[in-house]
N, C-alpha and C positions, 0 to 999 in steps of 0.2 A: 355429528359423529358422537356416539355415546362413550361413556367412560370405559365400557367393556370393549369397545372397538379399539381404543388407543392403548389400553392397558389390559393384558391378559393374565389370568392366574391359573396355575395348575399345580398339582402335588405329585412329586416324583420321589419315591423311596423316602418319604418323611420330610422332604424339603419342599417348601412352598416357593414356586418359581413365579416371580413377578416380571413380566416381559412388557417393556414399553415399546409400542409399535405406532409411532407417529411420524411417518415419512415426511421429508427425506432424511432429517438428521435428529429425530426424536427431541425437538425443542419442547420446552415446557408450555405447550399451547393449551387451548381450551380442553378441559377434561382430563389432562394428563395427571395433574396433581391430585384431583379428586379420585381418579382411577387408582393411583398408588395407595391412597388412604383406604379406599374400599377393599383393595386386595389384602392389605395388612390386616384390616378388621376381619376379613374372612378367614385368613390363616390363623389369627390369634384365637378365633373361636373354634378352630378345628383341632381336636386333641391329637390327631395323627401327625400334625405339622410340628417338627422339632426345631426348625430354623428356616430362614428365608434366604433366597438369592434374588437380587434385583439386577436385571440385565436388559440391554437394549437390543431390539430386533434390527436387522439391516446392518449398515456399515458403522454404527457408532453407538455409544452408551447414551449420553444426553449431551447435546452440543451446546446447551445453554437455554436461557429464557427465550420466549417468543418476543423479540424486540418490538414487533408491531404493536404488541399489547401495551407498550408504554404510552402510546398515543391514543389509546382507546380506554373508555371507561368501562371496566368490567367489574362485576360483583366479586369481591375477594372470597376465597375459600374460607369457610369457618374454621377448618382445622388445617394447619400448615403441615406439609409433608415432613419438614425438618423436625417438628415437635413429635409427630407420630412415629417417625423412624427411630429417633434415639430414645423414645419412650416405650418402644415395643418391649414386651416381656420375653420375647424369643430373639435370638441373635439374627441380625440382618447383615448379609454380605453383599457388598456392591461388586459386581463383576464388570470390569471396564475394558472395552475395546474401542478403537477409534478415538473419540474425544470425550472427556468429561470436563466441560468448561463452564464457568459462571455458575448458574443454578444447577448444572449437572454435577460439578464438583461439590457444591454445597450440599446437595442431596447425598452424595457419596460420603461426605464428612459426617453427615447425620447418621449414617449407618454405623454399625459397630465394628465392621471390618471392611477392608478394601483389597481386592486382588485385581491384577491387570495383566494383559498380554504385553510382551516387550515393545510392540509398536504403538501402544496407547500413549496418549498425551493428556495431561491435566493442566488446569490453570484457572485463574480468576481474572479474566481480561476486561472486566467492566470499565476500568479506567480508560480504555481505548474508545469507549462510547460515552465518556463524560460523566460517569456515575461511579459509585462504589458497589461492591458486593452487597446485596440486600437480603440475603437468606442465611445470615449467620457466618458467612465466610471470613469476615474480619475478626470474628470472635473465636471461631473454632480453630482456624489455621494457626494463629499464634500459640494457642494452648497445645496444639499437637506438635509443632516443629520449632517453637520458639519465636519470639517477636522479630528478631533480626532477619531470619530467613523468610518469615511471612511478609515482612515489610518489603523485602526485595521482590518477592513473587507478586504481591498485590499492586505495588506502584509501577512495576514494569508491565504487568499483564501478560507476561510471556507464557508460552506453552511449554510445559515441563515434561520431557520424555519419561516414560514409566521407570526405567532403571534409575534415573536421577531422583524421581519421586520416591522410590523405595529407599534410596540412601538418605533422603531428607526425613523419611518417616511418614510421608503422606500415604503411601501404599504399604500394606502388610506383606504382600507376596507378589512377585512377578512369576507368572506361570506359563509353561510351554504347553503345546497341544491344544485340545478343544477347551475353550474358555468355560463353557457351561459345565462340562464334565469336571474340570478342575475346581470350579467354584462350588459345585455340590459336594465334592470330596472335602474341601476346606470347611464348608458349613457343617458337615457331619462331625468333623474333628472338634469344632467349637460349640457344638449344640448344647453341651452340658456345662459350659464355662459360666460361672456366676461369681461375683456380680458381673453384669454385662459392662464392657468397657465403653463408657460414654465420654466423648471429648468434652462435653459441657461440664463434666465433673472434675476435669483437670484444673489445676491452679498453676499460675505462672509465678515462680519464685523470683523476686526482684534481684536476688544475688546472682542469678543465672545470666543476666544480660546487663549491658551498659545503658543506663537511663539516657545517656546523651545521643543514642542512635536516632532518636526522632528529630531532634533539632539538626543533627548532622545531615539527615536525609532531606529535610526541608531546604537546607542550604545547597545540597548537591543537585536538586532538581529545579532550583529557582529559575535558572536561565531558560532551560528547555521547556519549562511548564508555564512560562509567562502567559497570563491571560486565561489559564485553565485552572479552575478550582478543584477538579476531581482528584488530581494527584495529591494535593495537600489534604483533602478530605479523607483520602485513604490512610494517610499517616495519622490523622486525628482519631480515626476509628480503631486502628491497631493499637494506638497508645491507650485508648479507652479500655481495651482488653486487658492491659497490664494494671489498670487502676480500679476497675469496677467488677463486681460479681457478674456472672454470666448474663443473667436476665437484664440487669441494668445496662450492660454492654450491648445487648441485642436492641434495647430501646434506643440507645445512642446511635447505633448503626442505622436503625430505621428512620430516625429523625434526620440524620445526615443524608441518607438515600433519598428521602422524599423531598428534601430541599434542593437536590441536584437534578432529579429525573426530568423536571420540566424547565431546566435552565436553558438559556439560549445556546450555550456550548454543547450541552447534551443533545439538543434537537439537531444542531448542525452535524454532530458526529454520527447521529443515527441516519441522517440524510446521506452522508458520505458512505456509510456502511451499505445502504441499499443501492446507491448509485454504482458502487463497485460490483455489485451482482448484476445490475441491469445492463452494464456496458458489454457483457458477454453475449447479449442477444442481438444478433444481426438479422433483421427481418427477411432479407432476400437469400439467406442460406436455409434451404429446407431442413426441417428438424431431423428427418430420417435419412439425410444424405449420407451415403457411404464415403468416408474420407480416406485418402491414401495414408498408410501408416508411415510414420517417421521414427525409425529406430536408430538410424546412424546418421550423423551430421558431419559436415565439413565446413570450415571457415577459411576463406581466402583473404589473406592480409593479416600479418602478425604484429601490427602496430598496437598502440594502446587500446584502440577500440576492438580490433580483432582478437587480441588476447583476452580482453574482458568478456567478449562474446563466447569465446571458447570456455572460459571459466564458468559462465552461466550454465553451460551444458554439463560440464563435469560436476558442478555443485548439485545438479539435479540427478546425477548418476547416469548420464547419457554419454556414450563414447563419442568422441569428436576428433576428426583429423584437422590439423592446422597446417596451412601451406602458405608460403610467400615466395615471390620471385627472387628475393634476395636471401641467400643463406645467412648472411650476417643479421638481417632484420629478424629472421626466424629464430636464430640463436638468442638474440637480445630479447625477443618476445617471450621465449620460454623462461629466460632468466627472470624477467619481470613477473611472470606468472608465479614462479617459485617464491620470489620475494614477497609478493602479495599474500600468498598462503602462509609463508613463514611469519609474517606480521600477525596474521589471524591466530596462529598457534601461540605466539608470544602474548597476545591479548587474552588468550584462553577461550576464544569463540569456537575454535575447532581443536581437535587433538592432532598429534603428529601422525597417528595412524590414518585419520581422516584426510589429512593433507596428502599423505603418500597415495591413498586410494584415488583421490581426485586428480592428482598429477598423472597417475597411471592411465586415466581415461583420456588424456590429451595426447594424441599421437602426432608428432611432427613428421611431415612427409616433404619430399624434395621437389615434387612436380604435380601439376594438375591431373596428370594421367593416373596418379595413385589415389585420387578421391572419386574416380568414376563410378564406383559401386555404391556410393553413399545414397541414402534416400532423398537427401536434400542438402543444399549448400547455401551458405550466406556469404555474400561478397561484402568485404569491409575494407576496400582499398580507398585511395585518395579521392576526395570529393570533387572530381572533375569528370564531366560527361564522356570525353573521349577515352579516358582511362577505364571507366566502368564499362563502356560499350565494348572495348577490346577484351576485357575479362569475360564478359558474357558471351562474346563470339566463341572464345575458347571453351568456356563451360558447356556451351551448347554442343560442342563437338565431343567432349570427353565424358560427359555425364550420361548414365544410362537413360534410355528414352523416357522412362516414367519418373525420373528424378525431378524434384521441384527446385527452381532457381529463385533465390531471394536476394534482395539488395538492402543493405543497411543505409542507403542514402537518406539524408535528413531533409532534402528539399528538391532533388533533381527529378525530372520527368520520368516516371516509371515506364510510360509507353515508349519513349525513345530508347530506354534500356532494353525493354522486351522486344522492340522492333528489330534488333540485330540477331535475334534467335529464330529458330524454326518452331519454337514452342511457346509463343507469348501467353497462351492460356495457362501455362505452368509457372508464370512469373508474377511476383508481387513484391511489394516493399515490406520489410520487417525492420522498422526503425527503432534501434536501441537508444537509450539516453545515457549520458556519461555520469559516473562510471558504469559500464554495461553490466558488470557482474553484481552491482548493488542496486541501481535504480529499477523500480518495479514496472515502469511503463514500457509496453511493447506495442508500438503503433504499427498496425497492419494496413498497408496501402493497396487498394484495389486499382488495377489498371483497366483500360477499356476492354481488353480481351482476357482478363484474369477469369479463370473458370471458378464457379462456386466451390468446387472441391478443393481447389488450391487455396482459395480464401479461407475456407473452413479449416483446412489443415494447418494453415499459418496461425489462425486464431487459437486453435487447440495447442499448437506447439508452444505458444507463449504461456498458456496456462500450465502445460506440462513442466515447464522450467520455472514455475512459481512466479511468473510475471502476471501483470494485468493487461490482457489484450484489448486494444481499442481500435475500432474501425476508422479509417480515413479514406476519402476519395483522393484521386490524383490531381494535385494542383501545386503551385509553388509554395513550399513549406508544409504541404499536406494540412492536417488539422491543428496539431499541437503547435508547431513552430510558426505557422501562419497566424494563429491567434495571438502569438507572442510579439509579432512584428510591431503593432502599435505601442505596446509597452516599451520596447527597446527604443523606438523612434522618439516617443515623448520624453523618456528619461534623458536622451541626448539633447533634444530641442529645448527642454527646460533649462539645461545647463547653458546653452547658447543665450537664453533669455535672462539668466541671472541666478538661477538656483545653483547650489554647489553639490558636487558628488557626495560629500559627507552628510549634507542635510537630507538628500534623497535616501541615502542608505539608512540614516537614523529613522526616518519616517517608516520605512518598510520593515525594519527590525522591530520597531514598536508595534507595528501592525501584526507581527507574528512570524516573519521570516527569520530563519537562523542567521543569515547575513544579507546585506543589502545588494542591489543589482550591480553597482559599480565594482564592489569587491568580488562578486561572482564573475564579472567580465575579466577581472585580473586573473582569477583562478583558472578560468577556461582558456584564456589567451585572446587578446584583442585582435590578433592577426587572423583568427578564424572568421569572425564576423566581417573583417576587412575584405577578405577574399570573396565572401558572399555578396557584399555590396558591389565589388568590382564586376562580378558576374551579372548582377541585376542591372548595373549601369550599362554594360555592353548590350544587354537585351533590350533595354528601354532607356534611351538617353535622358528622358524626363524624370527618372528615378531621383527622389530627394536624397542626396548624399549627406553624410555626417562629417563635416570637416574637422571637428575637434578630435574624435577618436582616430580618424584617418591620419591627422597630423601627428598624433601620439605614436601610432604604429610606424609611420615613416621616420620618426626620430628614434626608433629602436625601443620605444616604451610599449612592449607587447604584453606586459603583465607580470605576474608573480615569477614566472620562469626566468625573466630578465632582471628581476629585482626592482622593476619600476613599470608602472602602467598608469592607471588613474591615481594610484597611490605609490608611495615609496616603501620598500621593504628592506629590512636589515638582513644580512646573510644568515641563513638558517632559521629565520623567524618569519612567520606568516602574518604578523600583526601589521595592518595598514597604517601608514603615516601620511597625513596631508602634506602635499609637496607644492611649494611655491612655483615650481616650474609649470605645473599643470594649471595653476591659477593664471599664470602669464599667457599660456596658450589660449585659454578660454577668453581672456580679455582681448587678445590680439585678433582672434577669429571674429568675435562680436564686432569689433571696430571695423575690420575689413569688409564685413557684410552689412554694416549699418544697422545692427541689431541693438536696440536700447535695452540695457539690463535693468532688472528690477528685483525686488524681494518677493518671495513666495511664502504663502502660509503652508503649514503642514497639510491641511485639508486639501488645498488645491493640488499639491504634489501627489497626494494619494489618489485623488479623483482623476487627474490627468493621466496617471499611469494605468489605472484600472478601467475607467469608463471606455477608453479606446478599444481595449480588448473585449469588453462586453459587447460593444458594437460589432467588432469583427467576428465574435462568436455567432452573432445573429446572421451576418453575411455568409459565413461558412455554412450554416444551416440552410439559408436561402439557396445556396449553390448546390446543395445536396452532397457536400463533402464531409459531412458528419451526420450522425443519426439523431442524437438527442443532446440538448443543452447539458444534461447531467453527465453525459459521456465526456464532454469537454471539461467539466468540473473535475472529473476523475483524472483526466490527463494533466491538469494543472497541479493536482494534489501529488501525483506520482512522477511527473516529469519536471516540474519547476519548483517544487517545495512550497506550494501555497499552503498557508497554515490550516491544518486539518480541522481545528476547532472552529473555523469559520465556514466549514462545509464545502466550499468551492467558490469560484469567482461569481457564478450566476446566483448561487444561493446567497452569498454576501450581498450581491446587487439587490436582491429582494428585500434586504433589511433597509435599503434606501428607497426602493420603489421604482418600477419600470417607468412611470410617468416622470418622476423627478430626474432620472438619468437621461431619458429622451430629451427633456427640455434643456438640460445642460449641454448635451451633445449638439443639439440644434443651435444653441447660442455659440458654441465653439466653431460650428460649421460656418456661421456668419463671420466670425472673427478670424479663423485660421484657414478656411478654404476647404477643398474637396477631401482632404484626409479625414475630416470629421463629418463627412456626409452620413446622415443617419440611415441605418438599415431600415428597409420597408417592414421587415419582420419585427424589429424593435418598435417602430411606429405603431403597427397594428396591436402589438402587445400592450403598449402604453395606453392606447385609446380605450381599450376594454378593461384596463386595470389588471391585466394578467400577470402571472408570475414568470419571471425570466427562466427559472429552473425547470419549468414545465414545457418550454418550447421544444417542438420536434420538427424535423425536416419534412416538408410536404412530399419530397421525393419518396420517402419511405412510409409516410403516414398521410396519404392524400386526403383522408377524411378527418384529419386533425387528431 
């Protein structure tokens, strides 16, 4: 593709129009930067051109750099667009719609002026892929809006809406109507302004900010950024902008950028970025399949989960009806929703007007008959098969014939649920994670009779409400929770063998989790997993039970909500305290079962927890219940809080190697029995020295 193909230049009424046309999102891929420079050169040489407008074709301005290019050796452009733009002799106006992110915003900052439509968003999100802005963003933004505001924008990587960007001073004007028309009019007004306003010429007055903001920010991000160099490097680069002339600051930024771009953390974060896009591709859904439209939703069940699901729709601007068999539960659920939104207003994450608008989208109704005209319904009632089947029998009767019926079950058989309806082809699972309005993962479960249109509509629905939709086949626990079973089993068995909950939690926090698994158990409630174990025991008497957490639950230690679980909690305080009563239960259970307790190294704890789930990942792929190993990595990132800078479980496994992991699992198989039976897919991958993250299910990719 030539520079002329991806960047077009035309002159309209004395304004040189530079149009970037590099689908789908106008990333700064091959030829784009050179095309911008060539267009500027052409306009500078044309005496009829008074000023320039730089605009993106399609749905966005410039969504950022071409991230794939970070892993490829490309010949660098001899002339940087940033230098050519702000060095132009005629004013350049950036006209922004959609997104101006990363290199897109950096190019806009190198222009002399910036205008945007109200729906546009700008930002420097490089920190989210383990690097810093490398095109002058850390030097221009502090000079434009001050170091404090720039520090917050760059270390968070957030997308800033155009009206806020105007208030901050990033954008000169927010315009209504046709963007190109308005941008040309703006360019006409400033065509004769001299000297041209260049951000690089601005200076930062030390009296305008508190020099302590940099150290304060380092301390503020210390915990959440453990193991990640990029957030601290962002602070270093912005601080350099306050201490060095522009060109020196640019050299400092470049040095820091190049030191990060090939770091292990940045490589892992890039992997996660692309895996999140790949997970949307479901091979057996035809690309041109016409999907049923879902414009109105209903949620059955107004408990904590149902209320959170309703919020996920109202947050996305979609009307939703909320119904519950109990008027009291419905009333309490609505009160909980309002309290959740009120806390968001208090934190400043939404405005009161936004809260009011979202609550208005949630319509409480008194009976199932009142939701019959909705396009789809999600059932979120108690996790018991008879309860769910009864709800689906009723939904089948009241919902219009074309309506889709979804279940939020986390583990129950979708086919048994669909089997009580006359429309099993319109039934599938849509599994949210707790809290439903916050967690990004949306696991879509295909039943034996689920139609491709239903599956595709559910996958799209998740994306429409700003979730990450991931495919799973129907089996106990589906893909995400099934892959987590070995982790949960080993954390408990190691405690039987002598590890302590606080040591296990410490190991996983040091690995990168925000909190350890035993503290998570307390937060979610030990009684929930207790009920699941009882169900599995009833279905299979040989199921390995967990006597320690069972005994804790039976003693009323169900977690944080009771003030005691694996840990003890003071009233009104979520801080976990080691409790001698738990130690006594552990020792008693070990003695009763003849289990010899021993000490564990931190490495053994880490590997026992994670290797079992790597093995289960491979078994899930063998069974055709997931599509790709990278999909399961995404599920762990967004469903279980796996540290993002480690890429994902399978990506992390590749840092150890498939052969080493297979050998260890084989040894544990000999020692501990069938629960450590190695997957055939893992064995094959290890024998050929393959990468775990590249494994795909043969069901969907029979040719490999």
